C-alpha positions as CSV (number, residue, x, y, z in Angstrom):
1,M,65.0,16.3,-1.9
2,R,62.7,19.0,-3.0
3,K,61.4,19.5,0.5
4,L,65.0,19.8,1.8
5,H,65.8,22.4,-0.8
6,T,62.6,24.4,0.1
7,L,63.4,24.2,3.8
8,T,66.9,25.5,3.1
9,L,65.5,28.5,1.2
10,V,63.0,29.3,3.9
11,L,65.7,29.1,6.6
12,A,68.0,31.3,4.5
13,A,65.2,33.8,3.9
14,C,64.6,34.0,7.7
15,L,68.3,34.2,8.7
16,L,69.5,36.8,6.0
17,P,67.7,39.8,7.6
18,V,69.2,38.8,11.0
19,L,72.7,38.6,9.5
20,F,72.3,41.9,7.7
21,A,70.9,43.6,10.9
22,C,74.2,42.9,12.6
23,E,76.0,44.6,9.8
24,R,73.7,47.7,10.1
25,E,74.5,48.7,13.7
26,E,73.6,52.3,14.1
27,P,76.7,54.6,14.3
28,S,77.5,56.1,17.7
29,I,79.8,58.7,19.0
30,A,80.5,59.4,22.7
31,L,82.4,62.6,23.7
32,D,83.6,63.2,27.3
33,N,82.7,66.9,27.0
34,T,80.0,69.0,25.4
35,S,82.0,72.2,25.2
36,L,85.6,73.4,25.7
37,E,87.1,76.8,26.7
38,L,90.7,77.8,25.8
39,P,92.6,80.7,27.4
40,E,93.5,83.8,25.4
41,T,97.1,82.6,25.3
42,G,96.1,79.5,23.2
43,G,97.4,76.1,23.9
44,S,95.9,72.6,23.7
45,L,93.2,70.4,25.4
46,T,92.4,66.8,24.9
47,L,89.0,65.2,24.3
48,S,88.2,61.5,24.8
49,V,86.0,60.0,22.1
50,T,84.5,56.6,21.5
51,T,83.0,55.5,18.1
52,N,81.7,52.1,16.8
53,Y,82.9,52.8,13.2
54,D,85.8,54.6,11.6
55,W,85.7,58.3,12.1
56,T,86.9,61.8,10.9
57,A,87.3,65.0,12.9
58,S,87.4,68.6,11.6
59,T,87.1,72.2,12.9
60,S,85.1,75.1,11.5
61,D,87.8,77.8,11.8
62,P,91.5,77.9,11.0
63,W,92.6,79.2,14.4
64,L,91.4,75.9,15.9
65,R,93.1,72.6,14.9
66,V,92.5,69.0,15.8
67,S,94.7,65.9,15.5
68,P,94.4,63.2,14.5
69,T,91.8,63.9,11.9
70,S,90.7,60.3,11.3
71,G,91.0,56.9,12.7
72,K,89.6,53.4,13.4
73,K,86.6,52.6,15.6
74,G,87.2,52.4,19.4
75,Q,88.3,54.8,22.1
76,F,90.8,57.5,21.2
77,T,92.0,60.9,22.3
78,L,91.8,64.1,20.1
79,T,94.2,67.0,20.8
80,I,92.6,70.4,20.2
81,Q,95.0,73.3,19.7
82,A,94.4,77.0,19.3
83,D,96.7,80.0,18.6
84,A,96.7,83.0,20.9
85,N,93.7,85.2,20.5
86,D,95.1,88.7,19.8
87,K,91.6,90.3,19.5
88,S,89.4,91.8,22.2
89,T,86.5,89.5,21.4
90,L,85.6,86.0,22.3
91,R,86.2,83.5,19.6
92,K,83.9,80.5,18.9
93,A,84.4,77.5,16.7
94,T,82.9,74.0,16.2
95,L,84.7,70.7,16.4
96,T,82.9,68.0,14.4
97,V,83.4,64.3,14.8
98,N,81.8,62.2,12.1
99,C,81.1,58.5,12.2
100,R,79.4,57.2,9.0
101,D,76.3,59.5,8.7
102,L,76.3,60.7,12.3
103,D,77.9,64.0,13.4
104,R,78.6,65.2,16.9
105,R,79.5,68.8,17.3
106,L,81.3,70.4,20.2
107,S,81.4,74.1,20.9
108,V,84.9,75.5,21.5
109,T,85.4,79.1,22.8
110,Q,88.5,81.0,23.4
111,L,88.8,83.9,25.7
112,P,89.7,87.3,24.2
113,K,92.9,89.2,24.8
114,M,92.6,90.8,28.2
115,D,93.6,94.4,27.2
116,Q,91.6,96.2,29.9
117,Q,92.8,96.2,33.5
118,L,91.2,97.7,36.5
119,Q,93.0,97.9,39.9
120,V,91.1,98.7,43.1
121,S,92.7,98.9,46.5
122,Y,90.7,98.2,49.6
123,T,91.3,98.3,53.4
124,T,88.3,96.0,54.4
125,S,88.2,92.2,54.9
126,H,85.1,91.7,52.7
127,I,85.0,92.9,49.0
128,T,82.2,92.9,46.4
129,V,83.7,93.1,43.0
130,P,82.9,96.2,40.9
131,L,80.3,95.7,38.2
132,L,81.5,95.7,34.7
133,V,79.1,95.8,31.7
134,G,79.8,95.0,28.1
135,S,78.4,93.1,25.1
136,S,81.1,90.4,25.0
137,L,82.6,90.8,28.5
138,A,85.1,88.2,29.6
139,G,87.8,88.3,32.2
140,K,89.6,87.2,35.3
141,I,89.9,88.7,38.8
142,N,92.9,88.3,41.0
143,W,92.1,89.0,44.6
144,G,95.7,89.8,45.5
145,D,96.0,86.9,48.0
146,G,96.8,84.1,45.5
147,V,93.2,83.5,44.5
148,E,92.1,84.1,40.9
149,E,88.8,83.2,39.3
150,T,86.7,84.0,36.2
151,Y,85.0,87.4,36.5
152,K,81.3,87.6,37.0
153,A,79.0,90.2,38.4
154,G,78.3,89.9,42.2
155,L,81.5,88.0,43.1
156,T,82.5,88.6,46.7
157,H,85.7,87.7,48.5
158,D,86.6,87.5,52.2
159,Y,90.2,88.0,53.4
160,S,91.5,86.4,56.6
161,T,92.2,89.9,58.0
162,A,91.4,93.5,57.3
163,G,94.2,95.4,55.7
164,N,95.4,96.8,52.5
165,H,94.3,94.6,49.6
166,A,94.5,95.3,45.9
167,I,92.4,93.4,43.4
168,A,93.2,93.3,39.7
169,I,90.5,92.7,37.1
170,K,91.8,91.8,33.6
171,C,89.0,91.8,31.0
172,A,87.9,92.6,27.5
173,G,84.7,94.1,26.3
174,A,83.9,96.3,29.3
175,V,82.0,99.5,28.4
176,T,80.9,100.7,31.9
177,L,82.1,100.3,35.4
178,T,80.1,100.7,38.6
179,I,81.5,100.4,42.1
180,E,78.5,99.7,44.3
181,S,80.1,100.7,47.6
182,L,83.1,102.9,48.3
183,D,83.5,101.7,51.8
184,G,87.1,100.8,52.3
185,V,88.2,101.8,48.8
186,T,91.5,103.7,48.9
187,S,92.2,103.9,45.2
188,V,90.9,103.0,41.7
189,D,93.4,102.8,38.8
190,L,91.8,103.1,35.4
191,Q,94.9,103.8,33.4
192,Q,94.6,100.6,31.3
193,F,90.8,100.6,31.2
C-alpha cells in the first residue's frame, strides 16, 4: 500500500507541472494592421484583432476613440473613430490593445486640415507636379480628370490628350513652392496658398 501511495505522489509530482503549463499559455495579440490613417474630416475605421485571453483597448489622445474597450478572448473587430482635424498639422495617437501582460500598440495618424490650395493650369499631356516643401507637409492632388492621389514630390501624370488641364493641390504645412518646368503652364493661382 505504501508503494502505491509513493507511486501516486511521484506521478502527481510529474503531472502537475504539465497541467499548470497548459494554464500558463503565453498571451498573444494579432492585429490586421500596424498603422492606420484617417482623413482630416474624421470618421471611423475598423481593425480586426485576435487574442487568446480577455483584453482591453485604449487610446492615447481624446480626439481618437475606440469601441468596444474590453472583451473576451477570440477574434473581434474594434471601431476607431476620430473627430475632424481643424488644425494645419498632422495628428498622431496610439491605440493600445492589452491582453494580460502583453501590449500591442498601433500608430494612428490623421491628416491635417487642408487649408492651402494651389491651382496650376497646363496645356500639355504630361505634367510633373510642382514641388512643395514644409516640415509637416501633407496633402492631396486632383489631376482634373477624375484622378486624385496623395501628394508627394516627383509625381507625374499623363492625360489621354493634350489640352487645357487644371490640377488642384490641397495641402497643409507647405512653406515653399517650386515649379520645375514652365512648359505648358498657362496660369498659377496662389490666392489660397
